[in-house]
C-alpha positions as CSV (number, residue, x, y, z in Angstrom):
1,M,136.7,67.7,167.3
2,G,135.6,70.2,164.7
3,R,132.5,69.9,162.7
4,G,133.0,68.5,159.2
5,K,132.2,70.6,156.1
6,V,128.6,70.3,155.1
7,V,128.1,69.3,151.4
8,L,125.4,71.4,149.8
9,K,123.0,69.2,147.9
10,R,119.3,68.6,147.7
11,I,117.9,66.9,150.8
12,E,116.2,63.7,149.6
13,N,114.0,63.1,152.6
14,K,110.9,65.2,152.2
15,I,110.3,65.8,156.0
16,N,113.9,66.7,156.7
17,R,113.8,69.0,153.6
18,Q,110.7,70.8,154.9
19,V,112.1,71.2,158.4
20,T,115.4,72.6,157.0
21,F,113.4,75.0,154.8
22,S,111.4,76.3,157.7
23,K,114.5,76.9,159.9
24,R,116.6,78.5,157.2
25,R,113.7,80.6,155.9
26,G,113.2,82.0,159.3
27,G,116.9,82.7,159.7
28,L,117.1,84.3,156.3
29,L,114.1,86.7,157.0
30,K,115.6,87.5,160.4
31,K,118.9,88.3,159.0
32,A,117.2,90.6,156.4
33,H,115.4,92.4,159.2
34,E,118.6,92.8,161.2
35,L,120.4,94.1,158.2
36,S,117.8,96.7,157.5
37,V,117.8,97.9,161.1
38,L,121.5,97.9,161.8
39,C,122.6,99.4,158.6
40,D,119.5,101.6,157.8
41,V,119.1,100.1,154.4
42,E,116.0,99.0,152.4
43,V,115.9,95.2,152.2
44,A,113.4,92.9,150.5
45,A,113.4,89.1,150.4
46,I,111.0,86.9,148.5
47,V,110.9,83.1,148.9
48,F,108.6,80.5,147.3
49,S,108.4,77.1,148.8
50,S,108.4,73.9,146.8
51,S,104.6,73.9,147.0
52,G,104.4,77.5,145.7
53,R,103.7,79.2,148.9
54,L,105.0,82.8,149.2
55,F,107.1,84.1,152.1
56,E,108.4,87.7,151.9
57,F,110.0,90.4,154.0
58,C,110.3,94.1,153.3
59,S,111.9,96.7,155.5
60,T,108.9,98.9,154.6
61,P,106.0,96.4,154.1
62,S,103.8,98.9,152.4
63,S,106.4,99.6,149.6
64,M,107.2,96.1,148.3
65,L,105.7,96.9,144.9
66,K,107.6,100.2,144.8
67,M,110.8,98.4,145.7
68,I,110.3,95.8,142.9
69,A,109.6,98.6,140.5
70,R,112.7,100.4,141.6
71,Y,114.7,97.2,141.2
72,R,113.4,96.7,137.6
73,S,114.1,100.4,136.8
74,L,117.7,100.1,138.0
75,K,118.3,96.8,136.2
76,N,116.9,98.3,133.0
77,D,119.2,101.3,133.4
78,E,122.1,99.0,134.1
79,S,121.3,96.9,131.0
80,K,121.1,100.0,128.9
81,A,124.4,101.3,130.2
82,T,126.0,98.0,129.5
83,T,124.6,97.9,126.0
84,S,125.7,101.5,125.4
85,A,129.2,100.7,126.7
86,N,129.4,97.7,124.4
87,E,128.2,99.7,121.5
88,T,130.7,102.4,122.2
89,Q,133.5,99.9,122.5
90,N,132.4,98.2,119.2
91,N,132.2,101.6,117.5
92,Y,135.7,102.5,118.7
93,Q,137.1,99.2,117.5
94,E,135.4,99.8,114.1
95,Y,136.9,103.3,114.0
96,L,140.3,102.0,114.7
97,K,139.9,99.4,111.9
98,L,138.7,102.1,109.4
99,K,141.5,104.5,110.5
100,A,144.1,101.8,109.9
101,G,142.5,101.0,106.5
102,V,142.6,104.7,105.5
103,E,146.2,105.0,106.5
104,Y,147.1,101.9,104.5
105,L,145.3,103.2,101.4
106,E,147.0,106.6,101.7
107,H,150.4,105.0,102.1
108,S,149.7,102.8,99.1
109,R,148.6,105.7,97.0
110,N,151.7,107.7,97.9
111,N,153.9,104.7,96.9
112,L,152.1,104.4,93.6
113,L,152.7,108.1,93.0
114,G,156.4,107.6,93.7
115,E,156.3,109.2,97.2
116,D,157.5,107.9,100.6
117,L,159.6,105.2,99.0
118,Q,162.6,105.5,101.3
119,P,161.2,103.2,104.1
120,L,160.5,100.4,101.5
121,S,162.8,97.4,101.2
122,I,164.1,96.0,97.9
123,N,161.4,93.3,97.9
124,E,158.7,95.8,98.6
125,L,160.0,98.1,95.8
126,E,160.0,95.2,93.4
127,Q,156.5,94.3,94.3
128,L,155.5,97.9,93.8
129,E,157.2,98.0,90.4
130,N,155.4,94.8,89.3
131,Q,152.1,96.3,90.5
132,V,152.7,99.5,88.5
133,E,153.6,97.5,85.4
134,M,150.4,95.4,85.7
135,S,148.4,98.5,86.2
136,V,149.9,100.1,83.1
137,K,149.2,97.0,81.1
138,Q,145.6,97.0,82.3
139,I,145.2,100.7,81.5
140,R,146.6,100.2,78.0
141,S,144.3,97.2,77.4
142,T,141.3,99.1,78.6
143,K,142.3,102.1,76.4
144,M,142.6,99.9,73.4
145,Q,139.3,98.3,74.0
146,V,137.6,101.8,74.3
147,M,139.2,102.9,71.1
148,I,138.0,99.7,69.3
149,D,134.5,100.2,70.6
150,Q,134.5,103.9,69.5
151,Q,135.7,102.9,66.0
152,C,133.0,100.3,65.8
153,D,130.4,102.9,66.7
154,L,131.8,105.3,64.1
155,N,131.6,102.6,61.5
156,C,128.0,101.8,62.3
157,K,127.1,105.5,62.2
158,E,128.9,105.9,58.8
159,Q,127.0,102.9,57.4
160,I,123.7,104.3,58.6
161,L,124.5,107.7,57.0
162,Q,125.5,106.0,53.7
163,D,122.3,104.0,53.7
164,A,120.3,107.1,54.3
165,N,122.1,109.0,51.6
166,R,121.5,106.2,49.0
167,N,117.8,106.2,49.9
168,L,117.6,110.0,49.5
169,R,119.3,109.7,46.1
170,K,117.0,106.9,45.0
171,K,113.9,108.9,46.0
172,A,115.3,112.0,44.2
173,Q,115.9,110.0,41.0
174,E,112.4,108.5,41.2
175,A,110.9,111.9,41.7
176,L,112.8,113.3,38.7
177,I,111.7,110.4,36.5
178,T,108.1,111.0,37.5
179,V,108.3,114.7,36.7
180,E,109.8,114.0,33.2
181,A,107.2,111.4,32.5
182,E,104.2,113.8,33.1
183,P,102.8,115.7,29.9
184,S,103.9,119.3,29.5
185,Q,101.1,121.9,30.2
186,P,100.7,124.9,27.9
187,A,102.0,128.1,29.4
188,I,99.3,130.6,30.2
189,N,99.8,134.1,29.0
190,D,99.6,136.6,31.8
191,R,97.5,138.9,29.6
192,T,95.0,136.2,28.7
193,L,91.7,135.9,30.5
194,Q,89.3,133.0,30.7
195,I,85.8,134.3,29.9
196,G,82.9,131.9,29.5
197,G,85.3,129.1,29.1
198,S,87.2,130.7,26.1
199,P,90.5,132.6,26.3
200,V,90.1,136.2,25.4
201,S,93.0,138.4,24.6
202,N,93.3,141.7,26.5
203,A,93.4,143.5,23.2
204,F,89.6,143.0,22.8
205,I,88.8,144.4,26.2
206,P,88.3,148.1,26.3
207,G,90.5,150.0,28.7
208,W,93.0,147.0,29.0
209,I,96.4,148.3,29.9
């Protein structure tokens, strides 16, 4: 009669659990030793009991720390390689999406320019025609709005110039009125001199030319 299949689950009895741990731990460390000897490989095994006691085996006992450091280094390299591979895959997927988007935009541009229309169906041509008509309406509307805005700017500039012109005319008229209101000054003869506060004709000065 064959032995039944052992169901792996936690042993509830503490004594039985401890005995099983001692036996299996010894068998595990023995198998690790046999593997290192038979296959000429580096093997390390670390076991902590439920009470926190450490049990370990290393094929080269003096290099347990070196083996752990080597393990960590390899795991880090593997993690970096996995991350790099994932990033490469994501970048490639993003590239494919961008490439498809660029091709679609180029195809749409060519259709709007009236090129590459042969592969399009009647429905697609009608949709393209409607799109072009809507674009033309939008362009005309925008053009009209720009012209209206420019006309408003020109009207504003014209009003500003007219106001400035009126102000200049007003100031010129005020200046003319002020000049006309001032009393006229007697003209001074070029050949008259002021000596001692009295005008003297050059005819009374000897040697006057």
